Backbone bond lengths (Angstrom), bond angles and torsions (degrees), N, CA, C in turn:
res aa  C-N    CA-C-N  psi(-1)  N-CA   C-N-CA  omega(-1)  CA-C   N-CA-C  phi
1 M - - - 1.477 - - 1.522 110.04 -
2 Y 1.323 116.26 -44.25 1.464 120.64 -176.82 1.506 110.65 -61.66
3 N 1.369 114.78 -46.82 1.463 117.27 -178.37 1.518 111.90 -66.16
4 T 1.357 115.87 -37.90 1.466 119.09 179.52 1.516 110.99 -62.59
5 V 1.308 115.72 -45.47 1.453 120.83 -179.05 1.490 111.64 -62.29
6 C 1.328 116.96 -45.30 1.447 119.74 -175.82 1.509 113.28 -64.04
7 S 1.294 115.70 -29.71 1.459 119.49 -176.38 1.513 113.32 -69.15
8 M 1.326 117.99 -9.03 1.466 120.88 -174.73 1.521 111.64 -84.65
9 T 1.337 118.89 -15.74 1.451 120.13 179.56 1.481 110.66 -96.71
10 D 1.338 116.34 165.18 1.439 121.77 -173.41 1.515 108.67 -137.20
11 N 1.312 116.85 129.21 1.450 121.49 177.89 1.519 113.18 -102.73
12 S 1.369 116.84 -17.45 1.439 119.24 -174.22 1.503 110.91 -98.15
13 P 1.376 119.55 146.53 1.462 120.38 178.76 1.491 109.93 -64.51
14 Q 1.328 116.21 134.58 1.462 123.26 175.45 1.518 107.35 -136.49
15 S 1.336 114.78 -172.85 1.465 119.87 175.65 1.488 110.72 -117.53
16 S 1.352 119.81 157.90 1.465 120.92 179.40 1.493 112.46 -127.17
17 L 1.323 117.05 174.95 1.450 122.16 -162.23 1.528 115.00 -99.30
18 A 1.424 112.80 -178.88 1.454 121.64 -178.71 1.508 110.93 -69.40
19 S 1.303 118.36 157.53 1.449 121.66 -173.35 1.513 113.09 -62.29
20 S 1.341 115.18 155.26 1.457 118.99 -178.10 1.504 111.30 -73.45
21 K 1.286 114.50 164.74 1.453 119.98 -176.43 1.521 109.32 -71.55
22 A 1.316 113.00 146.26 1.449 117.21 175.26 1.493 110.97 -66.79
23 G 1.362 115.65 154.40 1.454 116.91 179.77 1.485 112.99 -63.61
24 I 1.363 118.57 129.40 1.483 125.24 -175.73 1.520 107.23 -126.26
25 P 1.372 119.38 137.48 1.475 120.60 178.29 1.501 110.45 -58.75
26 S 1.351 114.46 145.49 1.473 119.97 179.20 1.530 110.67 -70.97
27 N 1.342 115.68 163.40 1.463 119.52 177.43 1.502 111.06 -60.43
28 E 1.344 116.72 -37.75 1.479 118.90 178.96 1.494 112.03 -60.88
29 E 1.369 116.03 -41.04 1.481 119.66 -178.43 1.525 109.53 -68.05
30 L 1.327 118.02 -39.17 1.456 120.67 179.35 1.511 111.90 -63.45
31 I 1.362 115.26 -41.58 1.467 119.29 179.61 1.540 110.18 -63.61
32 D 1.359 114.90 -46.36 1.481 119.10 -178.92 1.509 110.48 -61.27
33 D 1.363 118.16 -43.61 1.437 120.67 -179.59 1.529 111.46 -64.88
34 L 1.340 117.62 -39.61 1.468 121.47 -179.10 1.523 110.79 -63.13
35 T 1.310 116.51 -50.33 1.469 119.93 -176.86 1.515 110.83 -67.94
36 K 1.330 116.16 -36.09 1.458 120.76 179.77 1.530 110.68 -63.01
37 D 1.353 116.14 -46.20 1.457 121.11 -179.36 1.539 109.96 -64.05
38 L 1.354 116.06 -42.22 1.482 118.78 -179.45 1.517 111.03 -66.44
39 E 1.325 117.03 -39.52 1.456 120.15 178.26 1.512 111.30 -61.26
40 E 1.332 116.35 -41.64 1.477 120.08 -178.24 1.521 110.14 -67.49
41 S 1.364 115.35 -39.70 1.465 117.71 -175.90 1.532 111.53 -77.15
42 C 1.331 118.24 -23.52 1.451 120.92 -175.17 1.516 113.64 -104.07
43 S 1.313 118.74 -2.47 1.460 121.11 -177.12 1.526 110.81 -61.73
44 V 1.335 115.40 138.24 1.462 120.05 -179.30 1.517 110.59 -82.42
45 D 1.364 115.97 136.55 1.473 123.43 177.47 1.519 111.64 59.07
46 K 1.324 116.63 28.46 1.467 117.84 177.97 1.516 108.52 -99.25
47 K 1.330 116.56 124.14 1.458 120.91 -176.86 1.525 108.83 -110.55
48 P 1.338 116.08 145.60 1.456 118.99 179.77 1.517 109.49 -67.33
49 S 1.300 115.79 139.74 1.466 121.05 179.21 1.519 109.55 -98.23
50 D 1.340 113.62 163.50 1.458 119.90 179.67 1.535 111.16 -66.31
51 S 1.345 115.48 -23.25 1.474 118.69 -175.13 1.504 110.82 -63.56
52 S 1.364 117.24 -33.83 1.463 118.74 -178.18 1.508 111.14 -65.56
53 T 1.376 115.14 -38.50 1.481 118.39 176.61 1.505 110.78 -66.57
54 N 1.330 116.21 -41.18 1.470 119.63 -179.52 1.519 110.40 -64.08
55 N 1.349 115.54 -40.32 1.468 118.88 178.37 1.519 111.59 -61.69
56 F 1.329 116.29 -40.96 1.454 119.32 -179.30 1.535 109.78 -64.74
57 N 1.353 115.52 -44.70 1.494 117.82 178.75 1.518 111.44 -62.29
58 K 1.346 114.50 -38.10 1.476 117.77 -178.52 1.520 110.45 -62.84
59 F 1.321 117.31 -44.22 1.446 119.67 -177.26 1.521 111.16 -75.48
60 S 1.327 117.87 -30.14 1.451 119.78 -179.45 1.521 111.92 -67.72
61 E 1.347 117.53 -20.74 1.441 121.31 175.88 1.501 112.39 -75.82
62 D 1.296 118.16 -16.89 1.451 123.18 179.28 1.516 109.06 -70.72
63 P 1.357 119.81 125.60 1.469 121.11 -178.27 1.534 112.85 -61.13
64 N 1.351 117.49 -21.79 1.462 121.02 -179.99 1.518 112.61 -90.28
65 F 1.352 116.48 0.87 1.458 121.42 -176.58 1.511 110.71 -82.06
66 E 1.345 117.17 131.44 1.454 121.68 174.27 1.508 108.17 -109.16
67 E 1.332 116.97 122.95 1.457 120.45 -175.11 1.529 110.62 -65.87
68 K 1.308 116.65 134.32 1.467 123.15 178.03 1.501 109.90 -113.81
69 D 1.324 116.63 176.28 1.456 122.12 177.03 1.525 111.72 -87.73
70 F 1.339 116.48 9.63 1.458 119.19 179.97 1.516 108.08 -142.60
71 A 1.339 114.22 157.25 1.467 119.72 -179.87 1.515 109.80 -75.23
72 I 1.332 115.51 154.61 1.455 123.08 178.85 1.517 109.00 -109.08
73 S 1.313 117.70 124.05 1.441 120.93 -177.96 1.508 111.03 -83.63
74 D 1.347 116.41 162.92 1.467 120.85 178.20 1.527 110.65 -60.01
75 D 1.323 117.20 -41.19 1.455 120.52 -177.21 1.520 110.86 -64.34
76 E 1.354 115.99 -41.42 1.455 118.87 -178.33 1.531 109.58 -66.82
77 D 1.335 116.77 -39.89 1.458 119.48 -179.03 1.528 111.51 -67.33
78 E 1.340 114.68 -40.89 1.474 117.70 178.26 1.526 111.25 -63.00
79 S 1.354 114.04 -37.12 1.468 117.75 178.87 1.527 111.04 -64.07
80 E 1.326 116.46 -42.54 1.451 120.59 178.49 1.513 111.63 -63.67
81 D 1.352 114.39 -43.17 1.483 118.64 178.88 1.524 110.50 -61.31
82 A 1.335 115.58 -40.93 1.474 118.66 179.23 1.506 111.53 -62.09
83 K 1.339 116.05 -39.80 1.456 119.46 177.99 1.519 111.99 -63.85
84 E 1.347 114.27 -42.87 1.474 118.42 179.69 1.517 110.83 -64.78
85 D 1.354 116.32 -41.97 1.464 119.67 178.45 1.516 111.57 -61.72
86 A 1.327 115.65 -41.88 1.480 120.24 179.37 1.512 109.80 -63.98
87 E 1.330 116.15 -38.01 1.465 119.26 -179.55 1.519 110.21 -67.50
88 K 1.322 115.90 -39.61 1.474 119.76 -179.98 1.531 110.74 -65.29
89 E 1.346 115.04 -36.86 1.460 118.06 -178.92 1.527 112.54 -63.14
90 T 1.337 115.97 -27.20 1.451 119.14 -179.55 1.553 111.97 -82.23
91 E 1.325 116.23 -13.01 1.440 120.13 -179.02 1.525 110.11 -88.56
92 D 1.282 117.23 126.19 1.446 123.16 179.75 1.513 109.00 -113.81
93 P 1.355 118.54 123.16 1.460 119.82 -179.74 1.526 112.41 -56.97
94 E 1.338 116.22 -26.33 1.444 118.82 178.84 1.536 112.14 -69.96
95 D 1.340 116.42 -16.48 1.466 120.36 -179.72 1.541 112.19 -90.47
96 F 1.313 116.54 -15.67 1.472 119.64 -169.47 1.518 112.55 -62.11
97 I 1.331 114.57 133.80 1.445 121.51 177.49 1.532 107.56 -119.44
98 D 1.317 117.09 111.39 1.464 122.60 -179.00 1.521 109.33 -83.04
99 E 1.333 116.63 87.55 1.452 119.56 -175.41 1.529 112.12 -69.71
100 E 1.322 116.91 -27.27 1.470 119.59 179.15 1.538 109.27 -66.54
101 A 1.336 116.03 -42.96 1.461 119.68 176.56 1.511 111.28 -65.21
102 L 1.319 117.07 -39.36 1.459 120.75 177.62 1.539 110.93 -61.70
103 K 1.307 114.86 -41.54 1.472 119.42 179.65 1.518 110.96 -62.11
104 Q 1.331 116.80 -42.08 1.439 119.33 -179.16 1.534 111.12 -68.42
105 T 1.330 115.85 -40.20 1.458 119.58 178.49 1.518 110.83 -65.45
106 E 1.308 115.25 -42.69 1.473 120.91 -179.47 1.521 112.44 -61.30
107 S 1.324 115.34 -32.29 1.471 119.30 -178.16 1.530 111.70 -65.58
108 T 1.324 117.59 -19.59 1.473 122.41 -179.39 1.524 111.04 -92.99
109 Y 1.333 118.25 -8.34 1.466 121.71 -175.29 1.529 110.82 -80.84
110 S 1.313 113.63 145.93 1.466 120.01 166.16 1.515 107.08 -83.46
111 E 1.336 117.79 171.64 1.450 120.54 178.71 1.518 111.40 -62.36
112 E 1.307 116.38 -36.07 1.491 120.74 179.22 1.521 109.68 -65.45
113 E 1.347 115.76 -41.79 1.467 119.37 -178.74 1.519 111.20 -67.53
114 K 1.327 117.05 -33.75 1.459 120.34 176.37 1.546 110.79 -64.48
115 E 1.334 115.14 -41.80 1.450 119.07 178.71 1.537 111.60 -65.36
116 E 1.319 115.77 -37.71 1.458 119.86 178.37 1.523 110.68 -65.85
117 A 1.335 116.76 -39.67 1.464 120.75 177.85 1.520 110.47 -66.37
118 K 1.310 116.88 -36.55 1.452 121.33 177.48 1.523 110.76 -64.73
119 K 1.326 117.28 -42.10 1.457 121.40 178.42 1.518 110.50 -61.59
120 E 1.305 117.17 -42.04 1.449 121.37 179.60 1.535 110.54 -65.35
121 A 1.324 116.29 -39.62 1.469 120.84 177.48 1.537 110.92 -62.14
122 N 1.328 116.23 -40.75 1.462 120.70 178.88 1.516 111.30 -68.17
123 R 1.349 115.15 -34.04 1.483 117.74 174.99 1.517 109.85 -63.22
124 L 1.327 116.42 -41.90 1.469 119.75 179.57 1.520 110.54 -67.64
125 K 1.330 117.22 -35.04 1.472 120.16 175.50 1.519 110.71 -62.20
126 D 1.344 117.83 -45.10 1.429 121.95 178.49 1.527 111.04 -61.82
127 E 1.327 115.67 -37.45 1.472 120.12 176.67 1.517 109.95 -64.09
128 G 1.353 116.09 -42.31 1.450 120.05 176.91 1.519 112.77 -62.31
129 N 1.332 116.35 -40.19 1.455 120.28 178.19 1.532 111.42 -63.03
130 A 1.330 115.95 -40.53 1.458 119.55 179.46 1.547 110.66 -64.82
131 K 1.317 115.28 -42.11 1.473 119.55 178.13 1.525 110.23 -62.90
132 F 1.320 115.75 -39.99 1.465 120.90 -178.76 1.516 109.63 -62.62
133 K 1.331 117.16 -45.17 1.471 120.84 -179.53 1.542 111.25 -62.94
134 N 1.350 114.98 -29.24 1.458 119.10 177.84 1.537 111.62 -87.22
135 M 1.362 116.25 8.52 1.436 122.92 179.75 1.523 113.44 62.61
136 E 1.309 115.48 27.33 1.485 121.45 173.91 1.520 106.37 -96.75
137 F 1.323 115.54 73.51 1.449 120.30 -167.74 1.542 113.29 -70.28
138 K 1.294 117.39 -37.03 1.465 119.70 177.57 1.520 110.49 -62.90
139 E 1.349 116.13 -46.89 1.448 120.48 -179.25 1.536 110.01 -66.63
140 S 1.321 115.72 -33.98 1.464 120.85 177.47 1.531 109.84 -62.51
141 A 1.324 116.77 -47.56 1.466 121.36 -179.68 1.533 110.19 -60.12
142 L 1.321 116.48 -41.10 1.466 120.77 -179.53 1.528 110.53 -65.07
143 A 1.326 117.57 -37.71 1.469 120.11 178.32 1.509 111.15 -65.47
144 Y 1.354 117.02 -40.70 1.455 120.28 178.33 1.543 110.24 -65.34
145 T 1.332 115.40 -37.82 1.472 119.35 177.98 1.524 110.39 -62.87
146 A 1.332 116.50 -43.45 1.468 120.23 177.80 1.518 109.47 -60.92
147 G 1.323 117.66 -38.04 1.442 119.79 178.06 1.526 111.82 -65.07
148 L 1.324 117.77 -40.24 1.447 122.14 179.13 1.540 111.46 -67.05
149 R 1.319 116.29 -29.02 1.463 120.11 177.80 1.511 111.82 -81.24
150 T 1.313 116.09 -7.91 1.470 120.90 -178.79 1.504 112.39 -108.33
151 C 1.329 116.82 -38.25 1.483 121.84 -175.05 1.527 111.39 -67.18
152 P 1.322 119.25 124.67 1.462 121.49 177.38 1.531 111.51 -57.96
153 L 1.301 116.02 147.06 1.460 122.12 -176.59 1.526 112.37 -63.07
154 C 1.312 116.77 -23.43 1.484 119.78 -176.88 1.520 111.74 -70.33
155 F 1.323 118.33 -17.68 1.447 121.38 -179.42 1.514 109.75 -95.24
156 T 1.320 115.12 74.87 1.466 120.01 -171.94 1.519 113.80 -65.31
157 K 1.337 117.49 -36.94 1.464 119.05 -179.27 1.524 112.04 -64.29
158 D 1.362 115.09 -44.02 1.455 119.76 178.90 1.519 111.04 -62.93
159 R 1.303 118.29 -39.15 1.439 122.46 179.74 1.543 110.31 -70.60
160 A 1.331 116.22 -36.87 1.477 119.36 178.06 1.513 110.03 -62.01
161 I 1.323 118.44 -41.34 1.465 122.13 178.63 1.506 110.56 -64.99
162 L 1.338 117.60 -42.34 1.453 120.64 178.44 1.544 111.34 -60.83
163 Y 1.316 116.98 -43.09 1.472 119.86 178.35 1.521 111.68 -65.26
164 A 1.342 115.83 -41.83 1.471 119.63 -179.47 1.536 110.07 -66.03
165 N 1.321 116.73 -39.71 1.479 120.74 179.02 1.543 109.71 -66.85
166 R 1.314 116.43 -40.61 1.450 118.60 179.93 1.520 110.10 -65.47
167 A 1.327 116.50 -35.79 1.469 119.57 174.61 1.504 111.80 -59.96
168 A 1.340 116.55 -40.86 1.463 120.38 178.31 1.526 111.65 -61.45
169 A 1.312 116.68 -40.10 1.461 120.77 177.64 1.539 110.87 -66.42
170 K 1.312 116.35 -39.23 1.461 119.64 -179.21 1.544 111.28 -69.63
171 I 1.339 116.11 -30.51 1.460 118.94 175.99 1.525 109.35 -61.67
172 Q 1.308 116.70 -41.27 1.471 121.65 179.15 1.521 111.14 -67.44
173 L 1.339 117.07 -26.30 1.473 121.53 178.09 1.510 111.26 -89.83
174 D 1.338 117.61 3.95 1.471 124.35 -179.24 1.523 111.34 61.05
175 L 1.311 116.61 37.54 1.462 121.93 175.67 1.516 108.02 -104.46
176 K 1.312 115.56 72.47 1.479 122.43 -170.77 1.524 111.90 -62.41
177 S 1.320 117.13 -47.57 1.461 120.77 -177.00 1.527 110.63 -62.23
178 A 1.326 116.44 -44.81 1.473 120.02 179.83 1.526 111.15 -67.07
179 A 1.340 116.32 -35.05 1.462 121.07 179.32 1.532 110.05 -66.89
180 I 1.329 117.00 -39.61 1.472 121.49 177.84 1.545 109.08 -60.69
181 K 1.312 115.58 -42.91 1.482 118.91 -179.27 1.508 111.40 -63.57
182 D 1.322 116.41 -39.43 1.492 119.35 -179.98 1.522 110.05 -69.08
183 C 1.327 117.47 -39.55 1.481 120.71 176.86 1.530 109.39 -60.70
184 S 1.323 115.89 -44.78 1.454 119.64 -178.90 1.523 111.75 -65.02
185 K 1.318 117.49 -37.41 1.475 120.62 178.01 1.516 110.12 -66.72
186 S 1.340 116.49 -40.15 1.460 120.73 176.65 1.519 110.54 -60.70
187 I 1.329 115.90 -43.97 1.467 122.77 179.38 1.523 110.49 -62.83
188 E 1.320 115.24 -41.69 1.463 119.81 179.34 1.520 111.54 -60.04
189 L 1.324 115.77 -38.99 1.476 119.13 -178.86 1.510 112.90 -74.91
190 E 1.343 117.66 -37.99 1.449 121.43 -178.09 1.538 109.49 -137.64
191 P 1.292 117.78 92.12 1.471 122.81 -171.76 1.522 115.80 -64.12
192 T 1.320 119.46 -11.07 1.452 120.71 179.12 1.529 113.05 -108.68
193 Y 1.306 116.07 9.66 1.462 121.68 179.13 1.526 107.71 -80.75
194 I 1.315 117.19 113.89 1.468 120.68 -167.34 1.531 113.62 -80.65
195 K 1.323 118.26 -30.98 1.471 120.82 -174.40 1.525 113.77 -57.33
196 P 1.323 119.81 -46.60 1.461 118.41 178.70 1.515 113.07 -63.87
197 Y 1.345 117.21 -30.56 1.466 119.33 174.72 1.503 110.49 -61.86
198 I 1.331 116.47 -46.89 1.469 120.93 -178.46 1.502 111.17 -60.61
199 R 1.322 116.68 -45.21 1.458 120.03 -179.47 1.536 111.17 -67.34
200 R 1.328 115.57 -40.17 1.453 118.04 -177.37 1.515 111.01 -70.25
201 A 1.319 118.83 -36.01 1.459 122.55 177.91 1.514 110.35 -58.87
202 K 1.329 117.08 -44.26 1.467 121.36 178.68 1.509 110.74 -65.44
203 L 1.324 116.41 -41.62 1.455 120.93 179.89 1.506 111.95 -65.48
204 Y 1.321 117.06 -40.76 1.461 120.83 177.47 1.540 111.06 -60.28
205 E 1.310 115.82 -42.36 1.445 119.36 -178.88 1.533 110.74 -66.81
206 Q 1.344 115.36 -40.34 1.459 120.08 179.47 1.546 111.81 -65.73
207 T 1.301 117.53 -24.17 1.471 122.27 179.52 1.528 112.03 -103.55
208 D 1.362 115.93 19.13 1.476 122.42 175.71 1.540 113.24 61.65
209 K 1.305 117.30 27.66 1.468 121.04 172.86 1.533 106.97 -100.21
210 L 1.351 113.91 73.89 1.451 119.86 -170.28 1.528 113.11 -68.58
211 D 1.331 117.20 -38.85 1.454 119.80 179.81 1.517 111.60 -63.35
212 E 1.362 116.10 -41.85 1.436 119.95 179.06 1.535 111.90 -67.69
213 A 1.327 115.75 -36.98 1.464 120.02 177.07 1.514 110.53 -63.39
214 L 1.338 115.82 -43.03 1.464 120.32 179.79 1.533 110.34 -62.19
215 A 1.324 117.55 -43.33 1.450 122.06 178.78 1.528 111.71 -60.34
216 D 1.317 116.76 -40.79 1.458 121.04 -180.00 1.542 110.43 -66.73
217 H 1.327 116.00 -43.20 1.469 118.38 179.45 1.532 111.61 -62.89
218 K 1.312 116.38 -36.89 1.475 119.43 177.99 1.525 109.73 -65.76
219 K 1.311 117.13 -38.14 1.467 121.43 179.07 1.541 109.66 -68.05
220 I 1.315 116.09 -36.97 1.481 120.36 179.17 1.544 109.73 -62.39
221 I 1.305 116.51 -43.81 1.483 120.94 178.22 1.516 110.29 -63.39
222 E 1.326 116.15 -37.87 1.455 121.16 177.73 1.532 111.40 -62.67
223 L 1.340 115.04 -40.40 1.454 119.58 -179.72 1.520 112.60 -76.94
224 D 1.330 116.18 -36.83 1.449 121.24 -176.68 1.534 110.40 -147.70
225 P 1.322 117.75 95.04 1.481 120.50 -177.51 1.518 113.62 -62.10
226 R 1.324 119.42 -7.72 1.448 120.20 -178.44 1.530 112.70 -85.38
227 Q 1.318 117.71 -0.72 1.453 120.24 -176.27 1.536 110.37 -79.07
228 R 1.343 115.59 92.83 1.466 121.27 -176.93 1.513 112.24 -62.75
229 E 1.298 117.28 -38.28 1.463 120.20 -176.94 1.540 111.17 -58.56
230 S 1.307 115.21 -38.45 1.467 119.23 -179.82 1.529 109.96 -72.38
231 Y 1.330 116.82 -37.59 1.453 119.20 176.75 1.538 111.13 -59.40
232 Q 1.315 115.49 -39.67 1.470 120.66 179.35 1.514 111.18 -73.37
233 A 1.328 117.81 -33.45 1.449 121.12 -176.42 1.518 112.74 -73.63
234 I 1.308 117.51 -33.21 1.482 120.24 -174.65 1.520 112.84 -59.52
235 P 1.332 121.27 -53.18 1.491 119.37 179.39 1.506 111.64 -66.43
236 R 1.325 117.56 -35.48 1.471 119.96 179.03 1.504 111.63 -63.92
237 L 1.320 116.29 -45.15 1.456 119.74 179.29 1.518 111.86 -67.53
238 Q 1.314 116.64 -35.89 1.466 119.80 179.11 1.539 110.46 -64.57
239 D 1.325 115.78 -39.27 1.476 118.99 176.38 1.518 111.45 -64.65
240 E 1.331 116.61 -42.19 1.464 120.37 179.74 1.541 111.05 -65.15
241 I 1.320 115.86 -37.82 1.457 119.96 177.58 1.533 111.00 -65.17
242 N 1.327 116.13 -42.50 1.457 120.30 179.05 1.531 111.54 -61.93
243 V 1.340 116.11 -43.83 1.473 119.84 178.11 1.525 109.52 -62.32
244 R 1.311 117.11 -44.52 1.471 120.82 179.75 1.503 111.28 -61.41
245 N 1.338 116.16 -43.87 1.494 118.83 -179.15 1.507 112.62 -66.46
246 E 1.324 118.17 -36.97 1.460 121.41 175.92 1.518 111.08 -63.86
247 K 1.328 115.63 -39.52 1.472 120.02 177.67 1.527 110.60 -64.23
248 L 1.337 115.59 -44.15 1.474 119.77 178.34 1.524 111.14 -63.36
249 K 1.339 115.21 -38.89 1.467 119.11 -179.72 1.531 110.31 -63.35
250 T 1.342 115.81 -43.49 1.449 120.11 178.66 1.523 111.58 -62.01
251 E 1.368 115.14 -44.18 1.457 119.21 179.29 1.519 111.27 -64.23
252 M 1.328 117.61 -40.54 1.464 121.26 -179.28 1.525 110.99 -64.15
253 L 1.365 116.48 -44.84 1.456 119.56 179.27 1.519 111.55 -63.25
254 G 1.337 115.88 -36.47 1.454 119.62 178.86 1.541 110.47 -65.45
255 K 1.323 116.62 -41.73 1.451 119.04 179.37 1.527 111.92 -69.26
256 L 1.341 116.11 -37.98 1.463 119.17 178.04 1.524 110.75 -66.34
257 K 1.356 117.01 -34.99 1.452 120.53 176.75 1.503 111.27 -65.35
258 D 1.338 117.30 -42.69 1.451 121.22 177.45 1.528 111.53 -62.23
259 L 1.333 114.98 -39.60 1.459 120.44 178.87 1.529 109.86 -65.60
260 G 1.327 115.28 -44.32 1.473 119.85 178.77 1.495 111.84 -59.51
261 N 1.346 117.00 -42.52 1.481 120.75 178.49 1.501 110.71 -63.21
262 M 1.310 117.45 -36.92 1.466 121.32 179.89 1.536 110.24 -64.84
263 I 1.345 115.41 -39.95 1.476 118.47 -178.96 1.518 111.73 -73.01
264 L 1.350 116.64 -36.67 1.460 121.18 -176.18 1.521 113.45 -82.61
265 R 1.333 117.70 -18.74 1.475 120.48 -174.16 1.534 113.25 -55.83
266 P 1.354 119.96 -41.86 1.474 119.69 -179.77 1.523 112.28 -62.37
267 F 1.333 118.74 -20.76 1.455 121.46 -178.31 1.558 110.74 -98.09
268 G 1.319 116.30 8.14 1.438 119.95 178.53 1.529 112.11 72.88
269 L 1.302 117.17 24.45 1.467 122.45 -178.98 1.519 110.56 -121.58
270 S 1.333 114.28 169.68 1.458 120.57 172.35 1.512 108.29 -147.89
271 T 1.299 116.88 175.00 1.456 120.24 -179.37 1.505 111.70 -66.61
272 N 1.340 117.53 -16.91 1.464 120.93 176.73 1.527 112.61 -67.55
273 N 1.394 115.55 -15.32 1.441 119.60 177.48 1.536 113.10 -82.09
274 F 1.305 115.26 -1.97 1.462 119.14 -178.35 1.524 109.73 -124.21
275 Q 1.312 114.59 134.03 1.475 120.22 -178.63 1.518 107.94 -117.60
276 V 1.340 114.74 124.88 1.469 121.14 -179.14 1.543 108.27 -99.74
277 Q 1.339 115.78 126.53 1.444 120.45 178.43 1.526 110.68 -125.51
278 Q 1.325 116.23 141.36 1.457 120.34 179.60 1.524 109.50 -101.27
279 D 1.333 115.28 134.91 1.454 120.81 176.50 1.525 107.80 -79.92
280 P 1.337 119.25 117.89 1.444 122.74 -177.45 1.521 113.22 -65.08
281 N 1.322 116.17 -22.48 1.465 119.56 -178.77 1.521 112.54 -83.44
282 T 1.334 116.36 -45.58 1.456 118.94 -176.14 1.539 112.31 -99.39
283 G 1.333 116.99 -19.65 1.454 119.02 -178.05 1.523 112.04 84.62
284 G 1.371 116.03 -5.24 1.445 119.80 -179.57 1.528 111.95 -78.37
285 Y 1.326 115.81 170.30 1.462 121.03 -177.40 1.521 110.39 -118.53
286 S 1.334 116.66 147.92 1.468 122.37 173.39 1.510 107.51 -127.70
287 V 1.322 115.23 147.93 1.451 121.23 -178.25 1.536 108.23 -115.25
288 N 1.301 117.41 123.05 1.448 123.17 179.36 1.518 111.46 -111.18
289 F 1.319 116.09 135.26 1.464 120.69 178.92 1.542 109.45 -91.13
290 K 1.317 115.16 136.57 1.454 119.27 175.80 1.509 109.18 -136.78
291 Q 1.338 114.96 145.08 1.457 120.70 -178.78 1.533 110.24 -74.80
């Protein structure tokens, strides 16, 4: 355990990667939203209620509300609020790095003062490494944070290592979302720094972000072809992604069939009255009606 833990920190300057992907709705959410909207628009004898107008007015009074061309339902708003609350829960004020203030302070430094600040940041990094080895992960993360608040922005490699090391401490504290953010920041600062890629790939897989994990492993191989773990992970993740996509495809077709039956029911028809055939030559589809 001791050796495993110690291997997660880094004392040598390295480079880190491009920023992480912005949060994107999952395929399951997109399918649910699509079928829900179609069901509402195609429902027979369904009339709009006053509550939808009231809901729109209620949200439009919110200073953070941006008016859209469509109404926002209570469920959608609650979902967004839940996401925002979850995001806030992962943010720790003790982690915050005010880069704007750092930039202003750095602008007043002489070259000698910048070097002195860098030395102090490296001292704090060494302190964090020592805490990490002693399994004092919270204290370790705080030391790395202090280093990030001290190290001038111009020393990107040193800052990349501090972010990557803080990510390692957060992994031990089971703060996966915060650790991913630190890995991504490290990558943003030094796009060829491999350690944050490795850590982020594992975190993505643990949080069911298989596509992102696969992309990171491919980048790891690009940076260092000797990384066996990534070579093994790539085909495994691809298989898992294919299985997931097939499952989503089946679920989507089932929901579309239910929706089609709902639309056709008033006409005494169902989707069983239509047969879809694929042309083996062109790959296109034709729909045949049958009684």
